[in-house]
C-alpha positions in Angstrom: 123.1 91.7 90.1 125.0 94.8 88.9 124.4 98.0 90.7 124.5 101.2 88.8 124.4 103.5 92.1 126.1 106.9 91.2 129.4 107.2 93.1 128.2 110.6 94.8 125.0 109.0 96.2 127.0 105.9 97.5 129.3 108.5 99.3 126.5 110.6 100.6 124.7 107.5 102.0 128.0 106.3 103.7 128.6 109.9 105.1 125.1 110.1 106.5 124.3 106.5 107.8 127.9 104.8 108.0 129.1 102.0 105.7 126.9 99.2 107.2 123.4 100.8 106.8 124.4 102.2 103.4 125.1 98.7 102.4 121.4 97.8 103.6 120.0 100.7 101.7 121.8 99.7 98.4 120.5 96.0 98.9 117.1 97.5 99.5 117.3 99.3 96.2 118.3 96.0 94.5 115.2 94.1 95.8 112.4 93.2 93.5 109.6 95.2 95.3 106.2 93.6 95.4 102.9 95.2 94.0 101.0 96.8 96.8 97.4 98.5 96.6 95.0 100.4 98.8 91.3 99.5 98.9 89.3 102.3 98.3 86.7 102.4 101.1 84.8 105.3 99.2 83.6 102.7 96.6 84.1 99.3 98.0 85.1 97.3 101.2 88.0 94.9 102.2 85.8 91.8 101.9 84.6 92.6 98.6 88.1 93.4 97.1 89.6 90.2 98.7 86.9 88.2 97.3 87.6 89.6 93.8 91.3 89.1 93.9 90.8 85.4 95.2 88.5 85.0 92.3 91.1 86.1 89.9 93.6 83.7 91.5 95.7 86.5 93.0 97.4 85.6 96.3 97.6 88.4 98.8 99.1 89.3 102.1 97.5 91.4 104.7 99.4 94.6 106.1 99.4 94.6 109.9 99.1 98.5 110.3 96.4 99.2 107.9 93.0 97.4 106.8 93.1 99.1 103.6 96.5 98.1 102.2 97.3 94.8 100.5 100.5 93.1 99.3 100.1 91.2 96.0 102.2 88.1 96.1 102.2 86.5 92.5 101.4 89.1 89.9 102.6 92.5 88.6 100.7 95.9 88.1 99.6 94.6 84.6 97.5 92.0 85.9 95.9 94.3 88.5 95.2 97.0 85.8 93.3 94.3 83.9 90.8 93.7 86.9 87.2 95.3 86.9 87.9 96.4 90.5 90.7 98.5 89.3 88.7 99.9 86.2 85.8 100.9 88.6 88.1 102.6 91.1 87.6 100.1 94.2 91.4 99.8 94.5 94.5 102.1 93.9 97.9 100.9 93.2 100.0 102.8 95.7 103.3 101.9 97.4 103.1 101.1 101.4 105.5 103.9 102.1 103.3 106.5 100.3 100.3 105.5 102.2 102.1 106.5 105.6 101.8 110.5 105.4 98.0 110.6 105.1 97.6 107.9 107.9 100.0 110.0 110.0 98.3 113.2 109.2 95.1 111.7 110.4 92.5 113.9 108.1 89.5 115.1 110.0 85.9 115.2 108.7 85.0 119.3 108.1 88.8 120.2 108.2 90.1 122.4 105.5 93.1 120.3 104.0 95.7 121.4 101.6 97.4 118.7 99.6 100.4 120.9 98.2 101.7 118.8 95.4 99.0 116.3 94.8 99.4 114.8 91.4 98.8 111.8 90.7 96.4 111.8 93.6 97.0 108.8 95.5 97.3 110.6 98.8 94.6 112.9 98.0 92.2 110.1 97.5 93.4 108.3 100.6 92.7 111.5 102.6 89.2 111.7 101.1 88.8 108.1 102.1 90.1 108.3 105.7 87.8 111.3 106.2 84.8 109.5 104.7 84.6 112.2 102.0 83.9 114.8 104.7 87.0 116.8 104.6 87.4 119.9 102.3 90.4 119.0 100.3 92.3 121.5 98.1 94.6 119.5 95.9 97.2 121.6 94.1 99.3 120.7 90.9 101.2 123.3 88.9 101.6 121.1 85.7 98.4 121.3 83.6 98.8 117.7 82.3 99.6 116.1 85.7 96.6 118.1 87.0 94.3 116.5 84.6 95.7 113.0 85.8 94.9 114.3 89.1 91.3 115.1 88.3 90.9 111.8 86.6 92.1 110.0 89.7 89.8 111.9 92.0 86.8 111.3 89.9 87.5 107.7 89.4 88.1 107.2 93.2 84.9 108.9 94.0 86.7 111.8 96.1 83.9 114.1 95.9 85.3 116.3 98.7 88.5 117.2 96.8 88.9 120.2 94.6 91.8 120.5 92.2 93.6 124.1 91.8 96.0 124.2 88.8 98.5 126.4 90.6 102.0 126.3 92.0 101.4 126.0 95.8 104.1 128.5 96.4 102.2 131.2 94.7 98.9 130.8 96.6 97.3 133.7 97.8 98.1 134.6 101.5 94.5 134.8 102.6 94.2 131.1 102.3 94.6 129.2 105.7 94.3 125.5 106.6 93.4 123.2 109.5 95.8 120.3 108.0 98.3 120.5 105.2 100.0 117.6 103.6 103.4 118.7 101.9 104.5 115.6 100.1 107.3 117.5 98.7 109.0 117.2 95.0 112.3 115.3 95.7 115.3 113.5 94.1 113.6 110.2 94.6 116.8 109.0 96.3 114.4 106.4 98.2 112.9 104.9 95.2 115.9 104.5 92.7 115.9 101.7 90.3 119.9 101.0 90.5 119.5 98.3 87.9 118.9 101.1 85.2 122.0 101.7 83.3 120.9 105.4 82.6 120.2 106.2 86.4 123.3 108.7 86.2 121.5 110.7 83.2 118.6 111.8 85.5 119.6 111.2 89.1 122.3 114.0 89.5 123.5 116.4 92.1 121.8 119.2 90.3 118.4 117.4 90.7 119.0 117.4 94.5 120.1 121.2 94.6 116.8 121.7 92.6 114.7 119.7 94.9 116.2 121.5 98.0 115.3 124.8 96.6 111.4 123.9 96.0 111.4 121.9 99.4 112.5 125.1 101.3 110.1 127.4 99.5 107.1 125.0 99.8 107.7 124.2 103.7 107.9 128.2 104.3 104.6 128.6 102.4 103.0 125.6 104.2 103.9 127.3 107.6 102.3 130.5 106.6 99.0 129.0 105.5 98.8 126.5 108.4 96.6 127.9 111.2 98.1 128.2 114.6 98.1 125.2 116.8 97.2 123.1 113.8 99.4 120.1 112.4 100.9 119.3 108.9 103.1 116.6 107.5 106.2 117.2 105.4 107.2 113.9 103.6 109.5 113.0 100.5 110.5 109.7 99.0 114.1 110.7 99.6 116.3 109.4 102.2 119.0 112.2 102.2 119.0 114.5 105.2 119.7 117.5 102.8 116.2 117.1 101.6 114.5 116.1 104.9 116.0 117.1 108.3 117.9 120.2 106.9 114.8 121.4 105.3 112.8 120.9 108.6 115.6 122.5 110.7 115.3 125.9 108.5 111.5 125.7 109.5 112.3 125.1 113.0 114.8 128.0 113.1 111.9 130.5 112.4 110.5 129.7 115.8 107.0 129.3 114.4 106.8 125.5 114.5 107.7 122.4 116.7 107.9 118.9 115.8 105.2 116.6 117.0 106.8 113.3 117.5 105.3 110.4 115.4 104.0 107.8 117.9 102.2 105.4 116.1 101.5 101.7 116.7 102.5 100.6 113.0 106.1 101.7 113.2 107.0 98.3 114.8 106.2 96.7 111.4 108.3 99.2 109.3 112.0 99.0 108.5 113.4 102.2 109.9 116.4 104.3 109.4 117.9 106.5 112.0 117.1 110.2 111.5 118.8 113.5 112.9 115.6 114.9 114.4 113.9 113.0 117.1 110.3 112.0 116.4 110.6 112.1 112.6 110.8 109.0 110.7 112.8 107.6 107.6 111.8 104.1 105.8 114.6 102.0 104.6 113.9 100.8 101.1 113.4 96.8 100.9 111.2 94.5 98.9 108.0 96.0 100.6 108.8 99.5 101.1 110.2 102.5 99.3 112.7 104.7 101.0 110.7 107.5 102.5 110.8 110.5 105.0 107.9 111.9 107.2 107.8 114.5 109.8 104.9 115.8 111.5 104.9 119.5 112.5 102.7 121.8 114.7 102.4 125.6 114.1 102.8 127.4 117.5 
């Protein structure tokens, strides 16, 4: 199969990871990714969803590290979207990698939580479910059209504890403060590329990476300001480039206001990991099940 990986990206991956791991990443891009979904425990339960999928002739695989995550073996998104359980919001189509930040944040009931770049709402609604709808979630989205999509998903999923703010999180008033923050930062998407796409070079550019770095730096700075002392946040991206991940975190660490909380989690043994430049952070290698992803847990001193 022909790979359309931009030359500059191949070079960046080889410089960062070495030729062998870069090759593994490129093979991961080429893999046909399986459809995965999350059971929405605010509206249904695992047994009910499994029964309905079975009735529809859909073969599933269970994910060892999450009772809510399911891998679909024999159909694509279109067939899932035709199901009543999809229509009712009992399930949500979501990549396995993007389920990790909310799980690692571990949203607490009664906590004031900020989701800084929330649309389309997969992680927002997952946090609502993990806290049994008992957290107070502020979900930010600056683009009005994306904000409408976010509101729609929150309503469909029954996430009554989440409130949408149509604003750029970087411009939030400084009197806001939060117990937990999820900053799933806008990024180049270098972990999720379709390198079979012959138009890839038109939209995946050095300029996109530079623009992303700018937003990420400003968003993390703002997140640190709004996080209460002694409390924790997650910084994540669907990029596997250190310029969008470790280098952004290092700028935060240089302020002396934050420290890394090493991610120690049972599920890591079942996830394909890449080496990272900051101990305790994780990078996920793209393959047939996972998108490339980065997650860091941070505590404000």
